[in-house]
DRENZA-224591 format. One line per field, with one value per residue (C-alpha): x, y, z; residue number from 1; residue in three letters. Coordinates in steps of 0.02 Angstrom, whole numbers, always signed. Layout:
! residues N
c1 X_... $
c2 Y_... $
c3 Z_... $
num NUM_... $
residu ALA_... $
This chain:
! residues 118
c1 +357_+204_+75_+186_+180_+7_-85_+42_-18_-199_-191_-121_-241_-398_-335_-258_-426_-558_-468_-451_-664_-658_-562_-633_-795_-747_-683_-795_-921_-1013_-1040_-991_-1093_-1072_-1161_-1008_-871_-936_-984_-767_-720_-837_-784_-599_-585_-693_-563_-437_-495_-539_-358_-249_-367_-284_-116_-152_-322_-345_-366_-311_-338_-220_-417_-467_-268_-295_-468_-392_-240_-366_-480_-334_-338_-167_+3_+101_+233_+132_+53_+191_+237_+80_+46_+202_+146_+2_+50_+217_+78_+86_+258_+230_+56_+144_+302_+145_+52_+215_+244_+95_+106_+262_+216_+30_+27_-144_-227_-247_-299_-433_-473_-483_-607_-740_-790_-825_-1023_-1046 $
c2 +7765_+7737_+7749_+7666_+7538_+7535_+7516_+7342_+7290_+7354_+7263_+7105_+7063_+7107_+7017_+6873_+6867_+6885_+6738_+6638_+6638_+6600_+6461_+6394_+6416_+6320_+6151_+6164_+6147_+6323_+6317_+6502_+6545_+6699_+6812_+6733_+6779_+6958_+6987_+6941_+7073_+7194_+7176_+7171_+7344_+7402_+7354_+7403_+7581_+7595_+7523_+7608_+7754_+7893_+7828_+7794_+7837_+7674_+7676_+7479_+7469_+7562_+7585_+7713_+7753_+7831_+7915_+8001_+8066_+8107_+8212_+8295_+8232_+8149_+8197_+8146_+8110_+7975_+7893_+7759_+7724_+7690_+7581_+7481_+7433_+7382_+7260_+7200_+7109_+6983_+6913_+6907_+6803_+6713_+6660_+6621_+6509_+6409_+6397_+6357_+6217_+6164_+6126_+6040_+6026_+6069_+5896_+5891_+6067_+6001_+5866_+5991_+6104_+5970_+5919_+6115_+6151_+5941 $
c3 -4887_-4756_-4898_-4993_-4876_-4834_-5021_-5015_-4857_-4908_-5059_-5007_-4886_-4975_-5131_-4992_-4901_-5050_-5187_-5028_-4975_-5179_-5174_-5012_-5082_-5234_-5136_-4991_-5140_-5106_-4933_-4905_-5071_-5173_-5024_-4901_-5044_-5080_-4907_-4857_-5012_-4917_-4744_-4772_-4889_-4723_-4592_-4735_-4768_-4552_-4540_-4669_-4746_-4646_-4697_-4869_-4948_-4962_-5140_-5160_-5337_-5476_-5543_-5397_-5404_-5577_-5526_-5383_-5491_-5663_-5510_-5466_-5313_-5285_-5348_-5526_-5413_-5329_-5471_-5524_-5314_-5295_-5447_-5412_-5222_-5262_-5386_-5298_-5214_-5345_-5288_-5087_-5159_-5231_-5099_-4982_-5101_-5151_-4958_-4923_-5069_-5013_-4806_-4836_-5018_-5123_-5104_-4906_-4911_-5038_-4921_-4769_-4866_-4923_-4744_-4707_-4685_-4653 $
num 1_2_3_4_5_6_7_8_9_10_11_12_13_14_15_16_17_18_19_20_21_22_23_24_25_26_27_28_29_30_31_32_33_34_35_36_37_38_39_40_41_42_43_44_45_46_47_48_49_50_51_52_53_54_55_56_57_58_59_60_61_62_63_64_65_66_67_68_69_70_71_72_73_74_75_76_77_78_79_80_81_82_83_84_85_86_87_88_89_90_91_92_93_94_95_96_97_98_99_100_101_102_103_104_105_106_107_108_109_110_111_112_113_114_115_116_117_118 $
residu MET_LYS_LYS_LEU_ALA_SER_GLU_PHE_ILE_GLY_THR_PHE_CYS_LEU_VAL_PHE_ALA_GLY_THR_GLY_ALA_ILE_ILE_THR_ASN_ASP_VAL_SER_GLY_GLY_ALA_VAL_THR_HIS_VAL_GLY_VAL_ALA_LEU_THR_PHE_GLY_LEU_ILE_VAL_LEU_ALA_MET_ILE_TYR_ALA_LEU_GLY_ASP_ILE_SER_GLY_ALA_HIS_PHE_ASN_PRO_ALA_VAL_THR_LEU_GLY_PHE_TRP_ALA_ALA_ARG_ARG_LEU_LYS_SER_ARG_LEU_VAL_LEU_PRO_TYR_ILE_ALA_SER_GLN_VAL_GLY_LYS_LYS_ALA_VAL_LEU_ASN_ALA_VAL_ARG_GLN_ASN_ALA_ASP_ALA_ARG_ILE_GLY_ARG_VAL_GLU_VAL_ALA_GLU_LYS_LEU_ARG_GLY_VAL_GLY_ASP $
């Protein structure tokens, strides 16, 4: 169970931080830049590997899970649960987004982020 929770948390953090950087870059008129977005993805993967790698192997992506399985480094019985925990983050991300939309509203967030980098 710890392995699946680790995959879920790692994948959630990766998608949350990475897409957050993309949206912030778009809304702020390019203040983050492509390099900043790339660094965000790279650093969050690094942090999640250090934090969770010993627990689950830090796959965080169904393609990586399938690669580990194909190389016989992951047991067949774990493939579907790993993929389910990696894909299951979508429901949680949607709930977080809807909660943020309801509390702040997209227009206010966009207006606040437009001032970034000024």
